[in-house]
N, C-alpha and C positions, 0 to 999 in steps of 0.2 A: 752756809758758805759752799761754793760750788765752782765748777768750771763750765763755761758756756762756749759754744762755737756754732757756726753755721754759714750758709751762703745762700744767695738768691741770684737768679739769672733769668731775666725776662725771656719769654718766647722759647722756654725750654721746660720740658717735664723732667724733673730731677729724680724720678723714681729709680732710674737706672744707676743713680749715684749713691745708693744706700751703703754700699761697702766703703766708699770714700768717706761719707759722713761718719760712719762708725769708726774708721781709723782716726779721723780728726778728733772725735770725741774721746777715744781711748787714750790719746796722748795726755789728756787732762785727768787721768784716772786718780792720781795722787791728791788732786784737789777735791775729789769726791769719791772716796772708796766705798761708800755705803750703797749706792745705787746709780744707775745710768739709764738714759733713754734717748731715743731719736724720734723725729717727726718729719715727714716729707709730705708736702701738698703742693702740687703744681710747680711753680717756680721757686719755692721756698723750702729750705732744709735746715732744721735746728737739731743740735745735739747738746746733751747735758750730762754732767757727772755731779753727784750729790754727796755732800757731807751733812748728815742729818743733825740739825740743831734744834729746830722747832717743829713740832708735830711730825715725828719720824714716820708715822704710819701712813699719813695722807698727803705729804708734801711733794710727791713725785713730779718731775718735770721731764720733757716739756709739758706745760699745763695748757689745756685747750678748753675754751668756753664757746659754745655755739648758741647763738640766739637768732631765731628767725632766718636761718640760712646764712647768717653772718658768723664768721669764724675769727676768733682772737686767740693767738698762741703766744706764750711767753717762755723764754729761757732767762734765768735771772741768777745773779751771784751777789749776795749781800745780806743785809739785815735792815729792815725798816723799823726804826725805834719808836715811831709814833703810830705803828700799825693799829693798836687798840683804838685810838681816837679816830683814825681814818675809817676803820671798820664800823664804828658806831655811826659816823656821819653817813656812810653808804647805806647802812641798814635803815636809817631814817628816810633815805630816798627810795626805799623799797628793794634794795639788793638782799639776796640771801646767800649764805655761805655754807659750804659743805666741808670745809677744813678749818683748822686752827692756825694755819701757816700764813706768813706774811706774803708769800707768793700770790695767793689768791686775792689778798687785799690789794696788792699792787696792780694785778691785772684788772680787777673790778674798778679800781681808781682810774685806770686808763680808759676803760669802757665808758665811764661817766664823764671824765674831763678831757679825754684825748691827750695829746702831747703836753698839755698844761698840767697834767698830774705831777710833773717833776717839781713844780713850785710848792707842792704840798708835802713833799717827803722830807723826813728827818731820818737820815741813816747813811749807810755806806752801800753803794750799789753800782752794778753795771748790768744792763739788761737789754734784750731785744724783743720786740713785740711785732708779730705779723698781724696786720689789720686788713681783713678782706673787704671791709666796707670802703675804706679810703684807698685800698690796694697799695699799701706801702709797708715798709718795715721801719719801725721807730726804735732808735737806740739812744741810750742816755747813760751818763756816768756821774757819780756823786760829786758834790761841790769841791771837795778837797782832793779827790783822786785816790781815796783809800783802796778802792777796788779797780783793777786794771781792765782796759778794753782796747784791743788793737784791731785794725781793719786794713783791707786792701781793696782798692777799686780797680779792676782790670777788665778790659774788653767787655764792658757792660755788665759785669758781675760784681757783687759786693760779697767779700769774704771776711768774717770776723771771728774773734776768739779772745778768751781771757789771757792767753799767752801766745807769743809768736810761734811756738812749736806747733800749735794746732793749725795755724794758717799756712805754715811752711809745708804741711802735708798736702796741701791742695796743689794739683799739677800746674796751675796757672802761676804759682808763686815760686820764685827761685831765690836761693840764699846768696844774693848778689849785694855787694857793698861798693859804693863809689867814693869819691874824694870826701864828700860831706859825711858819709857814714864812718870813714876812717878817722876823720876829725872828731866825730862824736866819741869814738873809742879811745883815741890817743890824746886828745886835747881836753875834752869835756869829761870823759869817763873817770870814774864809774857813774857820774851823773849823766843825765840825758836831757837835751833840749825838749821842753814840752811839745808834744805832738809828733816828735821824731821817733821813728821806729828803727833807725840805724840801717836796716836792710832797705834797698832802694824802693821796693814795692810795698813797704809796710809803713803804716802811720799809726799814731796813737790818738784816740779821741781824748781831747784834753779835759781836765777836771772842770766841772761846771758847764759842760757842753752836751748838746744833744744833736742828733742828725736824723734825717728822713731820706730814705732811698726809695724812689718811685720810678715809673717809666720815664719821667722827665729828667732823671738824674739824681745826684746827691746834693743835699742842702744841709750844711752844718750851721749851728748858731749857739751863742752863749746864753744860757738861762740864769747864770749866777756869776757874780764876781764881787770882789771886795769893793765896798763903797766908803769914801772918805767924807767925814763930817765932824763938826766940832763936838768934842766930848764935854758934856755938861756936868757930870757927876763929880763930887768931891772924893777925896781919897777913901774916907770911911764908907761912903755909899758904893763906890766902885768895888771895894773889897767885899762888901756884903753881897752885891749882885754876882760877883765872881764865885763866891762860895756856893750860892744857891744854884747857879748855872752848872757848876762842876758836880755838885751833888745830884742834880737832876739827870745829867747825862750819864754819870757813873751808874746810877740805879737803873736807868733805862737799859744800859748795856750789860747789866748783870742778869737780865732775864734770859732764861734758856731752859730747854728740856733735858740738857745733858750737863755733866760736871763742868764747873767754871773755877778758874784759879786766877791768881795775879802774878805778874813778874815783879820781883822785889829786889832792888839793888841797894836799898838803904838811902837812896837819894830823895830829894824833895818830891819829885813827880810820882815815882812808883810808890813811895811811902804814903803819899796823900791818897792815891787811888786804893791802896790796900786798906788804909784806915777807914775810908768811906765804905768800902766793901764789907769790912768786918762789922761796922755799925749797922749796915743794911741787913747782913746775915743775922745779927743778934736780934734786931727788931722783927724780922720776918721768920725767926725760928728755924733757920736753915743750917744750923750747926757750925762746925769749925771750918774756916776758910783755909784752903791749901795755897801755899806760896812757893815760888821757885826762884833760885838764883843760879848764876853760872860763874865759874872761875876755872883756873887752869893749874895743873900740877906744877908745883914749885914756884908759883907766882909770888908767894910770900918771901921766898928766898931772893928773887931777882928784881922785885919791884923797886923802882926809884922814882921819887916824886919829881915832876917837872911842871911847867906852866900849863900844859894841856891835860895832865893827869895828876892832880894835886894830892890824892890820897887813895888808900885802899878801901874797898867796900865792906869787907867781911865783918869788921866790928860794928858797923852801922846796920847791917842786915840783922845781926844778932840783937842789937838794941831794939829794932822794930818787932822782931819775933817775941822778945820778952814783954814788950809794951802791949802787943795786940793779941798774943796767944794763938798765933796761926800754926797750922801743921806745915812745917817748912821742909823743903827738899833741897839739899845742897848738891848741885851737879858740877862735877869736875871733868875736864878733858885733858888728855895728854897731847904733847906736840905731834906725834905721828898721826893721831886721829884728825887734828886740824889740817895737816898737810894733805892727808888722803882725801878729805872731804872737799878740797878745792874744786875738783872736777865735778862732783855732784852739785855743788852750789852754782857752778857756771851753767850747768844744764838746767837747773831750776830757773835761772834768769833768762836762759837762751842767749846770754851775753856775758862778757867778763864783768865781774862785780867788785865787791868791797873786800876781796881776799879773805883773810881769816875772820874778819868781822861778819862776813856772810856765812862761812863754813861753820863757825861756832854757833850761830843762831840756828842753822839747819840741824846740827847735832843736838842742841838744846831743845829744839821743838820736838825732835824724835823722842827724847826722854820724857818731856811733859805729856806727850800724846799717850804714853802708857797708862796714865791715870786721869787725864782730862781731855776735853775736846775744844774748850773755849778758854782763852786767857785774856786778861786785861793788861795793857801795857801803857807806860807813861810817855810813849813816843810823841813827838811834835811839840811838847811844852816849851822846849828851848827856842825853837823857831818862832813860836807865837809870842812868848814873853820876853825874848831877848836874852837868853842865857849863855850863848856861846861866847868864847873869848873875843871873836871878831866884832861883837857889838861894843866892846869896851876898850879895844886897843887901837890907838890913833893910826898907827901905821897900816893896820888892816882896814880900818874904816876909810882911809884915804888911798887905798891901793889902786883904785880905778879898774878893778876887775872883781871876779867872784872871790871873796876873801877866804874861802875854804880851799881855793885852788890857785895859789899865787905863784907856783913854780912853773910858769909857762916856758921859761928858758930851759929848764931841766927837761921838761917833756919834749920840747923841740929837739934838744940835743940827742934824745933817744932814738930819733927817726933817721932812716936812711936819707941821704941828701936829696934824692929825687922825689921821695915821698914828702919830705919837708917842703920842697918847692911846689909840689902838687896841691897839698892841703893848706899851706900857709897858716901854721898854728896861731901866730900872734894876731893875724888879721881875723881868723875865724873866731877866736875867743873874744876878741874886742867887739865884733859884730853881734855875737850872742849876748854879751853883756849889755850893749847899747839897746838891743831889742827889749831886754828885760826892764831896763831903766825907763825906756819910753812907754812901757805899759803902765807904769805906776799911776794910780788915780790920785794925783797930787791935790793938796788942799791949799787954796789960794792964800789963806791967812798964815800958812806956815813958811818960815824961812830958816836959814842957818841950820843949827843942830837938829831941830825938830824935823825939818824937811829931809835932812840927810838920814836920820834914823827911820823915817817912813820908807825911804828907798831901801835901806838895809833890811827892814822887816819884810818888805815885799820880795826882795831877792831870796830871803830865807824861806818864806812860805811857798813861793812858786817855783824855786829852782833847787834849793837844798833839801827841803822836806820831802819832795817826791822821791828822791833817791832812797831815803830811809823808809818811806812807805812801800816802795817797790821791794826793797830788801825784806821788810817785815812780811809782806804778802807772799813773795815767792818762797822764802826759806821756810816759813811756817806751813804754808799750804803744801809744799813738797813733802812735809811730814804729816799731812792731813790734820793740821791744827789750825783753828780759827783764832786770830789775834785781833782783838778790838782795841780801838784807840780813842778813848773818851775826849782827849784834848783836841781832837779833830772835829768835834761837834761844830757845825757851821755857825750856830748862834754864838757860841763862845768865841770862835775865831773872829767873827765880825765885830763883836763888842771889844775885844782886846785890841784889835787893829787900830781903833781910834783913841785908845788911852794914851795921853801924852807921855813922852819918854820920861819926863821928870816923875810922873806918877808910877810908871812901870818900874822904875828903880827907887821906889819909896824906901826911905831908910838908908839911902846910898848903897844899896845892894842890888846885884843882878837879880832879876825876877822878884824884886822887893814887894810889888803889889800882890803877887801870888803868895808869897810868904805871909803877908798880912792877912790875906783872905783865909789862910789855913791856920791862923792862930786859934788854939783850942781844939784843933783837929789832930795836930802833931805835937810831940814834945819839942820844947824850945831848942834843944841842941840839934835835933834832926832838922827842925824848921830852918835853922840858920847855918847848916852845914854848907861848906863851899862845894860848888858843883864838881862832879867827877863824871866822865863819860862812860858809856858802855865798856865793860872791861875787855881788855885784849891780853894776849899772852906776852910776857916779858922774858920768857925763857930764851937764852941765846941759841939753844938748839933749834928753835924755829927759824931764825935767820940762817943758820948754817944749812938747814935742809932746803929751804926755798931758794937760797943762793945757789946751792949745788944743782937744784933742778934747772935753774936758768942756764947755768954753765953747760949742763948736759944738752939742753935744747940748742945752745949755740954751737956745740960740737957735732950736732946731727944735721947733716946737709939736707935732709928731707923735711926739716921743721918748716912749716908754712909761714911762720912769723919772720924768718930770716930776711926775705927781700924787703921787709917793711922797716927794719930797725937798724940802728948803728951798733953793730956787735962790738966794735972796739970800745965805744963809749960805755956800754953796759959792762964789759969786762973791767974797765977802769973803775967804775963805781963799785963793782963786786970786790975789788982788791983794796978799796979805800975806806977811811973812817966813815964816809957818808953812808956806807951800807947799814950801819947801826944807828944812824942819826935819828934824833927825836923831832927834828924839824918836819912838820906834817907835809906830806906830798899831796894828800887830799883829806880835808876835814881835820878832826882831832886825832884820828885813830890810824891813819894810813901814812906811815913814814918809810924808812929804808927797807925793812923786811917786807912790808906790804907791797912795795914797788916790785920786788922780785916775784912775789906771789901773783900779782896782777899780770905780769908778763907771761907767767906760766898759764894763767887762765886765758889770756888772749890766744896763745898757741893752741891750747886745747879746744877752744871755741872754733878757731879757723879749721882745725883738723876734723873735729867731730861733726860740725855742721856743713863741711865741704864748701866753705865760703869762697865765692869767686870775687876777686877784686876787678872792677870794670870801670 
């Protein structure tokens, strides 16, 4: 795992820009603390920061291969899980390898197959390749968007990077936000419309997309998307195929030359991956697996069950530790730590994020990094298998908007009247929702509930899941920790996509088909435990601290957020019972306290990044 950046500008020799390239590269230092490198040739400049996971001694980047005066150079962030098979296929075609890392496999695959190499990859990746033969730069991003890739096309130049911060260092790119960018922050946020970079000059290469930049300009195209077709397998066959797919992807993602652990919450998804990892470790003689969980000081005292948070995790974590015999690490954070880390998590995203849900993962990742470099997480299973409450509650299914963000009226009321008139919150969110619905690859034979559930699944996979994958990438990589997500294997996602809703909910349970697939892998009580989301703090001290932070911001006439918000309305909420409400403002985890935390993140972002509203 790494950080990549670079730029290309035709008709310019970039040799004089080495200092700029180095500055851009160093902004990504936390993504790759183990090594760094830069490469400039003619119109092209590449920078790389490395977190050593495979072949630490020989996997340095940028990696260059020269053949008969032809130059191929790559900067790459990710893991190719089918690298052994690809390497064998390339060796049979006469290719020779000097390293054991997947970077060389990927570059040789490009030399052999050109841009079509992406169709052969199983993994998570974002990469750029300079091809002196075709005289273009080729960039691609993995199918589900686990690894980030942003870019800016300005004045005939292409500038790219793993994170916005690298691109913002380039003098051509300014931290400017227009009406659409403000709508992304205040109406869609902390989610983000696919392809949108929030800053006016910044875009995101969407998942499953590639692009080629040459003298004739920029061409983007889709190389992968979900396909809808009739599911022919019965329930038992479906469960069997799922079990084997999940086992295969988990074992592929356990391969590493550095210590690996799993994140264990005691829920279905993390418990399943941990059980599969323990089984693999036992069969391969790799010893005891380390597992990690996160919780908060005094949560046992203040936790109260509600529809979005039905139970505490700790007893179930202990149940799995006892069952599997892992070496477990209990990590606890106190309220002041969570509040203090809000700024760091904002800077990790380069945007306001998921408040304490972000800051806790940032702190959690820092603790894990003390003993491990790679972690497996159960992220994305709920989007793929339909585990969230909004898959099962009629009022959310029929909300006519993104079901994790139904409080558009509240969001609108938080804005200054002139800002509300400028960005038109209700219209903006409606248009983004319709864009998403119009993309759905519908199946002609599906009507009624099945058609509606296909739309809901698509919204979750393409609109909600990226928010959590962004969070997972930025917070963990800010701590120099690689987090892998086996449920995002594109083969698994494509197969589950077409499983009928009745089969997905086998046994009349959410994620019923996954539970059936894991019979014999997990204990029955864990297998049928009711879903509980990532833990958040329930300590009232958190609300008090973030509420006071917002009030301090409102009292400071220099706060950059003030011209954008309705201070009177925010003061009213701060003084009302809504401040501690459990009604989600975004998703399952962001309610009243997180609203205040988000506003403090917006203010910090505007100030720190010197954002101009234009």
